C-alpha positions in Angstrom: 156.4 107.6 34.2 159.7 107.3 32.4 163.4 108.9 33.0 164.6 111.0 30.8 168.1 112.2 30.6 168.6 115.6 30.1 172.3 116.8 29.8 173.5 114.1 32.1 170.9 114.5 34.9 167.6 112.1 34.7 164.6 113.8 35.2 160.9 111.8 35.4 158.4 113.0 32.3 155.3 112.0 31.4 154.4 111.6 28.0 151.2 111.2 26.0 152.2 107.9 24.9 152.4 106.4 28.1 149.5 108.1 30.0 146.8 108.5 26.8 143.8 110.7 26.5 141.8 107.6 26.9 143.6 106.6 30.5 143.0 110.5 31.5 139.0 110.4 30.6 139.0 107.1 32.9 140.6 108.5 35.6 138.2 111.9 35.7 135.3 109.9 34.2 133.2 110.7 37.6 134.9 114.5 38.2 133.4 117.6 37.2 136.0 120.2 36.9 135.1 123.6 37.8 137.6 125.9 36.0 137.7 129.6 38.0 138.6 132.3 36.1 138.6 133.3 32.4 141.0 135.7 32.1 144.9 134.2 30.6 144.9 130.5 31.1 141.1 129.8 32.0 139.9 130.2 28.0 142.7 127.8 26.7 142.5 125.1 29.5 138.8 125.0 29.8 137.9 124.7 25.9 140.6 122.1 25.6 139.6 120.1 28.2 136.2 120.4 26.5 137.2 119.5 23.5 138.7 116.5 24.7 135.6 114.9 26.4 135.8 116.1 30.2 133.2 117.2 32.3 133.5 120.8 32.7 132.4 124.0 33.9 133.6 127.6 33.7 132.9 129.9 37.1 133.4 133.6 36.3 131.6 136.9 37.5 128.6 137.5 36.2 128.4 141.1 33.8 131.9 141.2 32.9 133.8 141.2 29.5 135.3 137.8 30.6 131.7 136.4 31.3 131.0 137.6 27.5 133.8 136.0 26.3 132.8 132.7 27.7 129.4 133.0 26.5 131.2 133.8 23.0 133.3 130.5 23.4 130.4 128.7 23.7 129.6 128.0 27.8 126.0 128.3 28.7 124.6 129.8 31.5 122.9 128.0 34.1 124.6 124.9 32.3 128.3 124.8 32.1 128.9 128.8 33.2 128.1 129.7 36.7 129.1 132.7 39.4 131.9 131.7 41.0 130.5 130.4 44.4 127.8 128.0 42.3 131.0 126.7 39.9 133.2 125.8 43.1 130.1 124.3 44.8 129.3 121.7 41.9 133.0 121.3 41.1 134.9 118.2 42.4 138.0 119.3 41.1 138.7 123.2 41.3 140.8 124.9 38.7 142.1 128.1 40.6 143.0 129.8 37.3 142.1 133.5 38.8 145.1 136.0 38.7 147.3 135.6 42.1 145.8 138.9 43.6 142.5 137.9 42.3 143.3 134.5 44.0 143.5 136.1 47.6 140.6 137.8 47.3 137.9 135.2 46.3 139.7 132.8 48.5 136.7 132.8 51.5 134.5 131.8 48.8 136.3 128.8 47.2 137.9 127.4 50.6 133.8 126.8 52.0 133.6 124.9 49.2 136.3 122.7 50.0 134.7 119.6 51.0 136.6 116.3 51.9 137.9 114.5 48.7 138.2 117.6 46.2 140.8 119.2 44.3 142.0 122.3 44.5 144.5 122.9 41.4 146.8 125.4 40.2 148.8 126.5 37.1 151.2 128.6 39.6 152.7 127.6 42.7 152.6 131.5 44.0 149.6 131.4 46.2 150.8 127.9 47.9 154.6 128.6 48.3 153.7 132.4 50.1 150.8 131.1 51.8 151.6 133.2 54.6 151.6 136.3 52.5 148.7 135.3 50.6 146.3 133.4 53.4 145.7 130.9 50.6 145.9 127.5 53.0 144.0 124.8 52.2 141.9 122.4 54.2 144.0 119.1 54.8 141.5 116.7 53.5 141.8 117.7 49.7 144.4 117.1 47.0 146.4 120.1 46.1 147.9 119.8 43.1 149.3 121.9 39.9 149.8 122.0 36.3 151.9 125.0 34.7 151.7 125.2 30.9 155.1 126.5 30.1 153.4 129.6 27.7 150.4 131.9 27.5 147.1 130.2 27.5 146.7 131.4 24.1 149.4 129.6 23.1 148.1 126.5 24.5 144.8 126.6 22.8 146.7 127.5 19.5 149.0 124.7 19.5 146.0 122.2 20.7 144.1 123.5 17.9 147.2 122.5 15.6 147.3 118.8 16.8 150.4 119.9 19.0 151.3 119.9 22.8 152.5 122.8 24.9 154.8 120.9 27.7 154.1 121.4 31.4 155.5 120.9 34.8 153.0 119.2 37.2 153.5 119.0 41.3 151.5 117.8 44.4 151.5 119.8 47.3 149.1 117.7 49.0 148.0 114.4 48.7 144.7 113.5 50.7 142.7 110.9 48.7 145.4 109.0 47.3 144.5 109.8 44.2 146.4 113.2 43.2 148.8 111.8 41.3 146.5 110.1 38.6 144.5 113.4 39.0 147.2 115.6 38.3 148.7 113.8 35.4 145.3 113.2 33.8 144.3 116.7 34.0 147.8 117.6 32.5 147.4 115.6 29.6 143.5 116.6 29.4 144.5 120.7 29.0 146.6 119.9 26.2 150.3 119.1 27.7 153.0 117.7 25.2 154.9 116.1 28.1 154.7 117.0 31.6 157.9 117.1 33.8 157.8 116.9 37.5 158.6 120.0 39.8 157.4 121.3 43.4 155.2 124.4 44.0 158.2 126.4 45.2 160.0 125.3 42.1 157.5 126.3 40.0 157.3 129.8 41.4 160.4 130.3 41.6 161.7 129.4 37.9 158.7 130.7 36.7 158.9 134.9 38.6 162.9 134.6 37.1 161.8 133.6 34.1 159.1 136.4 33.3 161.4 138.9 34.8 164.5 137.2 32.5 164.7 136.4 29.9 160.8 135.7 28.9 159.8 139.3 29.3 161.6 141.7 31.5 165.1 141.2 30.0 164.4 140.3 26.7 162.6 143.7 26.3 165.9 145.7 28.0 168.1 143.9 25.9 166.2 144.8 22.4 165.5 148.2 23.7 169.4 148.9 24.6 170.5 147.9 21.3 167.6 149.5 19.4 168.7 153.0 21.0 172.4 152.2 20.4 171.9 151.7 17.0 169.3 154.6 16.6 171.8 156.9 18.6 174.1 156.1 16.2 172.3 156.7 12.7 170.6 154.1 11.8 167.2 154.6 10.9 164.0 152.9 12.8 163.2 150.4 10.1 167.2 149.3 10.3 167.6 149.3 14.0 164.2 147.3 14.3 165.2 145.1 11.7 168.6 144.2 12.9 167.4 144.1 16.6 163.8 142.3 16.4 162.9 141.0 13.2 165.9 138.7 12.3 165.4 137.8 16.1 161.8 136.8 16.0 161.3 135.4 12.2 164.5 134.0 11.2 166.8 133.0 14.3 164.4 132.3 16.6 162.6 129.2 14.5 166.3 128.0 14.0 167.4 127.4 17.3 163.8 126.2 18.6 163.8 123.4 16.2 167.2 122.4 16.3 169.0 124.1 19.2 171.7 127.2 19.1 174.5 125.0 18.3 172.9 124.3 15.1 171.9 127.9 14.5 175.3 129.0 15.0 176.7 126.3 12.6 174.5 127.7 10.0 175.1 131.2 10.1 178.1 133.1 8.4 181.3 132.3 9.7 181.5 135.9 10.8 178.6 136.0 13.0 179.7 132.9 14.5 182.7 134.4 15.1 181.1 137.5 16.7 179.1 135.6 18.6 181.2 133.4 20.4 183.5 136.2 21.0 180.5 138.4 22.6 178.8 135.7 24.3 181.0 135.9 27.4 180.9 139.6 28.2 177.3 139.5 27.8 176.8 136.1 30.2 179.4 138.4 32.6 177.3 141.3 32.6 173.8 139.8 33.1 174.4 136.9 35.7 174.9 139.2 38.6 171.4 140.8 37.6 170.0 136.8 37.2 171.7 136.0 40.7 169.8 139.3 42.1 166.4 138.7 40.7 166.3 135.3 42.1 167.8 136.1 45.6 164.7 138.7 45.5 162.4 135.7 44.1 163.5 133.3 46.9 163.1 136.3 49.5 159.3 136.3 48.9 160.1 140.5 48.4 158.9 140.1 44.6 156.1 138.1 45.6 155.1 141.1 48.2 156.0 143.5 45.7 153.0 141.8 43.3 150.5 141.4 46.1 151.1 145.3 47.3 151.0 146.6 43.8 147.9 144.2 42.3 145.6 145.0 45.2 145.6 148.9 44.9 142.3 149.8 43.5 143.9 152.3 40.7 146.0 149.0 39.8 145.0 148.4 36.3 144.8 152.4 35.8 148.5 152.5 36.2 149.6 149.6 34.4 147.6 150.4 31.2 149.7 153.8 31.6 152.7 151.9 31.7 152.0 149.6 28.7 150.7 152.5 26.8 154.3 153.7 26.9 155.5 150.6 26.0 153.2 150.2 22.9 154.0 153.9 21.9 157.7 153.8 22.3 159.5 154.4 18.8 160.6 150.9 18.8 157.4 149.5 19.2 155.5 151.7 16.5 158.0 150.7 14.2 157.4 147.1 15.0 153.9 147.6 14.1 154.4 149.1 10.6 157.2 146.4 10.0 154.7 143.6 10.4 152.3 145.0 8.4 155.0 144.7 5.5 155.4 140.9 6.1 154.4 139.2 3.0 151.7 137.2 4.7 150.2 140.5 5.5 149.9 141.6 2.2 
């Protein structure tokens, strides 16, 4: 484990150079990794592990769309693809990658197959951090570990196929065997992490819920829509409003500050853009920070977790979700976006 300096603060990180794939394979050579769930994270993690030479099986509900997707991805029923309970029985490491709501429902099935010495793996700290609400309380004689890729399972798989890595956090909640650390680092390398940084289950879920509701999804959509609406209300066309709000951000500027940092991007924009950005950064910060403070407090109190549990467990949740997503998809801004994307040179 290396000490890396991040803005003057030292953190523990693990790189692929110090913990190579060959070492990860050696650590897990006698393990059967059962990936439970084939939705958001399941495909990327299981396929990367399989391609990296680990012994992997998938557990999924039969006669479902995701079962069919697993078959299409090369998992063989009765050999590497099983019903959830059978996969839990066979696995020595159970990667619990169902949605948070589904984890609560399926937990009794999983728990009875958590025999001594096995490992229970998560990619989200939700179920354990809020265990009084979820009922997910593992037995004392199993390792409880976490690897949380900082992106979607789709991104994890895409970057793996491009011979790149998606950074991940890792945590140990319970080390019953004395092997939890080697197991979690080996799994983190195996699923295709670029580097691994240390966290706790609680810190992971607090930062993750804040990020999803904040700059990663909730806040960014709110900001984009607000600017788009102002431009449209002042007479700008949909195409102009979308290009100035979304297209330039995602296609031109994000790659610049992703590669070299925000300071570098500022330095490589026009002096007019620099001056305006520096002047308006403060007001946007001052307006947004109280909202982020309120958001973080709602996460830390457990209120956000409870809202998620209550909403996602409703029988008509999927129907209502699709209605909300359809409204987003059918909004003028994103209908304009669909046209703009088709006009990109690579699509012509």
